[in-house]
Backbone bond lengths (Angstrom), bond angles and torsions (degrees), N, CA, C in turn:
res aa  C-N    CA-C-N  psi(-1)  N-CA   C-N-CA  omega(-1)  CA-C   N-CA-C  phi
1 M - - - 1.409 - - 1.519 112.73 -
2 T 1.327 109.59 152.48 1.437 115.64 -178.90 1.509 108.25 -110.28
3 A 1.333 117.60 148.54 1.357 124.54 177.92 1.527 111.67 -71.23
4 T 1.304 116.74 133.64 1.529 119.20 -179.91 1.492 108.01 -102.00
5 K 1.327 115.37 150.77 1.452 118.60 -177.94 1.504 104.00 -105.36
6 G 1.394 117.21 146.14 1.425 120.68 174.07 1.452 108.41 111.46
7 F 1.392 115.95 -166.39 1.476 123.89 -175.16 1.584 105.83 -118.52
8 S 1.411 111.49 148.23 1.371 115.01 177.97 1.551 110.83 -84.86
9 L 1.247 117.64 165.56 1.413 120.04 -177.55 1.590 115.34 -56.45
10 M 1.330 110.26 -39.35 1.481 117.76 179.34 1.559 111.31 -61.47
11 E 1.279 115.51 -42.17 1.484 119.97 179.35 1.457 109.29 -63.34
12 V 1.284 123.28 -41.91 1.377 128.32 179.40 1.512 112.12 -64.21
13 L 1.366 117.38 -44.65 1.382 120.81 176.14 1.549 113.59 -61.21
14 V 1.313 117.22 -43.56 1.449 122.59 179.40 1.578 107.89 -62.42
15 A 1.232 116.56 -42.45 1.552 120.37 -176.08 1.561 104.02 -69.20
16 V 1.243 125.70 -43.73 1.385 129.41 177.21 1.555 111.75 -56.55
17 F 1.290 110.28 -49.06 1.602 120.94 177.50 1.534 108.90 -56.55
18 I 1.290 120.98 -55.53 1.462 126.79 178.96 1.509 109.08 -58.06
19 F 1.375 119.74 -49.32 1.433 117.69 177.10 1.455 116.91 -61.42
20 G 1.424 117.64 -33.04 1.453 121.35 171.90 1.486 115.14 -60.99
21 L 1.328 116.42 -47.07 1.413 126.23 177.68 1.634 106.51 -56.66
22 A 1.200 119.69 -50.56 1.467 121.06 175.82 1.509 117.54 -58.35
23 V 1.332 115.46 -35.40 1.487 117.74 175.40 1.482 109.97 -72.55
24 L 1.379 122.93 -41.81 1.328 124.53 176.54 1.566 114.17 -59.34
25 A 1.297 118.38 -39.87 1.441 125.25 -177.85 1.509 106.78 -69.14
26 Y 1.337 118.12 -42.88 1.435 121.68 177.33 1.509 115.36 -64.32
27 T 1.398 116.13 -36.23 1.428 119.82 176.31 1.536 112.61 -66.78
28 A 1.334 115.08 -41.36 1.411 119.85 179.49 1.599 111.05 -67.68
29 L 1.292 115.48 -34.27 1.524 117.52 175.14 1.560 108.69 -62.27
30 Q 1.316 111.41 -45.01 1.469 115.46 -174.76 1.594 110.37 -64.28
31 A 1.321 116.12 -43.21 1.458 119.13 179.50 1.504 109.67 -62.36
32 S 1.306 118.31 -41.10 1.440 122.07 178.11 1.478 110.83 -63.73
33 S 1.260 118.11 -43.11 1.517 122.69 179.79 1.502 112.38 -61.85
34 L 1.326 113.34 -42.83 1.556 117.64 178.12 1.618 110.74 -65.29
35 R 1.319 114.18 -37.01 1.457 118.71 -177.12 1.523 108.95 -68.09
36 V 1.326 118.13 -45.45 1.447 124.99 -176.66 1.605 106.56 -69.79
37 G 1.288 119.55 -37.65 1.414 120.43 178.32 1.445 114.12 -64.40
38 R 1.381 116.75 -41.18 1.497 122.63 176.88 1.573 110.00 -64.34
39 Q 1.344 117.33 -43.59 1.420 122.10 176.49 1.604 111.40 -59.61
40 G 1.275 115.56 -41.78 1.436 118.66 175.62 1.531 115.50 -68.48
41 Q 1.272 117.27 -29.46 1.501 121.76 177.92 1.573 104.57 -72.56
42 E 1.370 119.90 -46.01 1.374 122.16 179.61 1.528 113.35 -59.67
43 L 1.330 115.13 -40.56 1.466 119.94 178.68 1.506 110.13 -64.08
44 Q 1.350 114.03 -49.30 1.399 118.84 -179.62 1.558 113.37 -56.89
45 S 1.297 117.31 -44.98 1.510 122.18 176.11 1.450 110.00 -62.25
46 T 1.290 122.84 -41.17 1.507 124.74 178.27 1.473 110.04 -62.36
47 L 1.378 119.35 -51.70 1.373 122.16 178.38 1.496 116.55 -57.78
48 R 1.362 113.59 -40.60 1.505 122.63 -177.39 1.557 104.77 -64.91
49 G 1.428 119.27 -44.56 1.363 118.70 -178.93 1.500 111.10 -68.32
50 M 1.339 119.95 -35.57 1.484 120.55 178.26 1.507 108.94 -63.44
51 E 1.366 120.52 -44.11 1.421 120.78 175.35 1.518 118.05 -60.62
52 N 1.367 113.51 -39.22 1.485 118.34 174.42 1.507 113.02 -64.42
53 F 1.317 116.32 -35.52 1.439 119.96 178.83 1.619 108.83 -68.12
54 L 1.317 114.96 -45.94 1.482 115.36 176.20 1.505 112.86 -61.99
55 E 1.295 117.63 -37.82 1.511 118.81 177.96 1.490 110.77 -62.35
56 R 1.354 116.68 -39.15 1.460 117.78 175.68 1.491 113.24 -61.44
57 V 1.330 116.04 -37.93 1.481 123.93 -178.93 1.678 106.89 -67.22
58 R 1.279 113.42 -41.56 1.483 116.82 178.02 1.460 115.07 -67.32
59 A 1.345 114.21 -35.98 1.492 119.37 -177.74 1.466 112.87 -77.49
60 R 1.365 119.05 -21.33 1.484 123.75 176.86 1.454 109.04 -127.97
61 P 1.379 121.98 67.13 1.544 121.23 -173.64 1.558 111.39 -65.87
62 G 1.339 115.27 -20.62 1.522 117.08 -179.19 1.457 111.07 -72.69
63 D 1.342 118.05 -16.87 1.485 122.33 179.09 1.480 113.54 -103.78
64 L 1.426 114.45 24.27 1.436 117.81 -175.36 1.551 109.92 -64.68
65 S 1.303 121.65 -37.97 1.426 120.41 -174.58 1.659 111.62 -74.82
66 S 1.257 115.00 -19.90 1.437 116.04 175.98 1.628 109.93 -97.57
67 L 1.211 118.85 -18.54 1.488 120.08 179.79 1.541 110.26 -86.04
68 C 1.307 112.95 -41.32 1.537 120.75 179.53 1.457 111.85 -98.23
69 V 1.229 119.57 75.94 1.510 123.40 -173.52 1.601 110.76 -114.50
70 G 1.238 123.57 52.78 1.380 122.22 178.65 1.508 114.35 86.83
71 Q 1.318 113.13 -112.91 1.490 122.26 -177.75 1.600 108.37 -77.49
72 V 1.283 113.28 124.36 1.495 119.64 176.04 1.509 109.11 -127.64
73 Q 1.284 119.88 154.37 1.427 122.49 178.70 1.493 108.06 -102.75
74 I 1.380 118.15 120.20 1.414 124.51 178.44 1.604 106.48 -112.87
75 G 1.303 113.06 97.63 1.386 116.71 -178.36 1.447 113.51 63.51
76 R 1.389 123.88 -112.44 1.411 125.73 178.05 1.536 111.44 -105.51
77 V 1.438 112.63 7.47 1.414 114.64 -168.58 1.568 102.80 -117.83
78 Q 1.326 115.71 140.98 1.407 120.79 175.75 1.558 107.82 -85.42
79 G 1.323 116.08 132.76 1.427 116.94 -179.93 1.589 112.25 -131.64
80 E 1.398 114.62 172.40 1.475 114.54 -176.46 1.430 103.48 -125.21
81 C 1.333 116.23 139.63 1.543 120.62 179.86 1.504 103.35 -122.06
82 S 1.360 110.52 141.54 1.533 117.27 176.67 1.533 104.61 -149.39
83 Y 1.363 110.15 156.91 1.487 113.55 177.21 1.509 107.24 -142.59
84 T 1.326 111.81 156.29 1.544 122.49 -170.27 1.421 105.88 -131.57
85 P 1.349 123.73 124.47 1.540 122.12 170.59 1.431 108.87 -61.93
86 C 1.369 115.15 146.28 1.489 124.41 179.70 1.545 107.11 -133.46
87 V 1.333 113.72 162.68 1.440 125.16 170.22 1.490 110.24 -139.88
88 L 1.262 118.10 154.74 1.572 126.22 178.16 1.555 101.06 -89.43
89 S 1.284 114.71 122.32 1.470 122.08 175.89 1.513 107.91 -131.59
90 S 1.371 119.34 114.85 1.434 121.09 179.32 1.437 116.56 53.99
91 G 1.426 117.15 38.94 1.434 122.67 179.65 1.490 113.44 80.80
92 Q 1.291 117.02 -3.62 1.525 121.11 -179.55 1.510 109.82 -104.35
93 V 1.286 121.93 154.65 1.448 128.08 172.75 1.512 103.98 -98.41
94 V 1.437 111.79 117.15 1.419 119.48 176.72 1.491 110.53 -111.07
95 C 1.299 120.42 119.27 1.455 128.81 -172.57 1.489 111.51 -112.27
96 D 1.314 123.55 114.11 1.485 125.69 169.80 1.523 103.78 -157.70
97 D 1.364 116.05 176.88 1.437 120.62 -169.67 1.585 108.19 -87.91
98 S 1.268 121.63 4.10 1.470 124.64 179.44 1.471 116.09 -77.35
99 H 1.297 116.70 -14.61 1.422 118.64 -177.97 1.509 112.91 -97.27
100 S 1.295 114.31 100.73 1.485 121.77 -169.24 1.499 112.29 -84.65
101 S 1.434 118.38 -23.57 1.468 118.60 -178.63 1.544 109.31 -110.61
102 A 1.274 117.47 33.96 1.512 119.47 -178.23 1.506 111.45 -70.24
103 T 1.310 113.41 153.22 1.509 121.25 170.49 1.531 108.95 -117.70
104 L 1.305 116.81 2.05 1.477 117.77 178.31 1.440 106.05 -118.78
105 Y 1.336 118.84 138.84 1.497 119.90 -179.80 1.497 108.71 -139.03
106 R 1.357 112.11 141.00 1.487 119.53 177.14 1.601 103.30 -93.65
107 V 1.260 117.37 119.71 1.473 121.48 -179.86 1.466 108.79 -105.47
108 R 1.260 119.22 129.65 1.503 123.91 -172.58 1.597 101.91 -123.98
109 L 1.374 112.20 128.37 1.443 119.66 177.14 1.512 108.13 -123.90
110 E 1.374 115.64 124.21 1.362 119.78 174.62 1.613 113.44 -118.59
111 A 1.342 113.73 129.81 1.481 115.18 -175.65 1.598 102.59 -156.98
112 G 1.289 111.60 137.82 1.541 117.54 175.79 1.422 113.70 51.12
113 N 1.337 121.85 44.89 1.421 127.12 176.24 1.491 113.12 65.55
114 R 1.390 118.60 24.17 1.416 124.85 -177.76 1.577 105.11 -127.51
115 V 1.367 116.97 150.59 1.419 126.32 179.21 1.422 110.51 -128.15
116 L 1.317 118.67 129.48 1.486 123.00 173.06 1.549 105.21 -125.18
117 E 1.290 116.46 140.94 1.471 119.09 178.72 1.523 105.44 -129.81
118 T 1.283 120.04 157.87 1.457 125.59 174.50 1.509 105.53 -160.23
119 L 1.353 116.08 156.60 1.426 124.61 171.90 1.584 108.97 -101.97
120 V 1.323 110.96 135.85 1.464 119.35 -176.26 1.477 106.63 -122.05
121 Y 1.343 118.59 129.89 1.417 123.57 171.20 1.486 108.33 -92.59
122 A 1.343 117.87 118.53 1.513 118.50 178.17 1.532 108.22 -129.15
123 P 1.384 113.82 95.54 1.458 119.99 -177.73 1.501 109.80 -64.26
């Protein structure tokens, strides 16, 4: 027998199969990466909107009752804002609805399965 040069059909088919698997794996990885990146951008946008909303509340504490009125729009996400009167008691902040003449409020903002809270001094 004489030695033949080149590849057999079986070797070529195995190489094409392995190359195809690698291309499919890479494509799935890219699709997953794009999806996670989009989710991260949406989360970042929602959190930025929530922080901006709370900064507006802190900047205008006298308007707390008009700014924080239940349902609020945070970018593309519907959120809910609530506030609770608080007092300082023995160095601790105590928040409940029994403090009618409070000047300190705990503001809670929920949007997109995220919650941010802050304290607002409204003299």
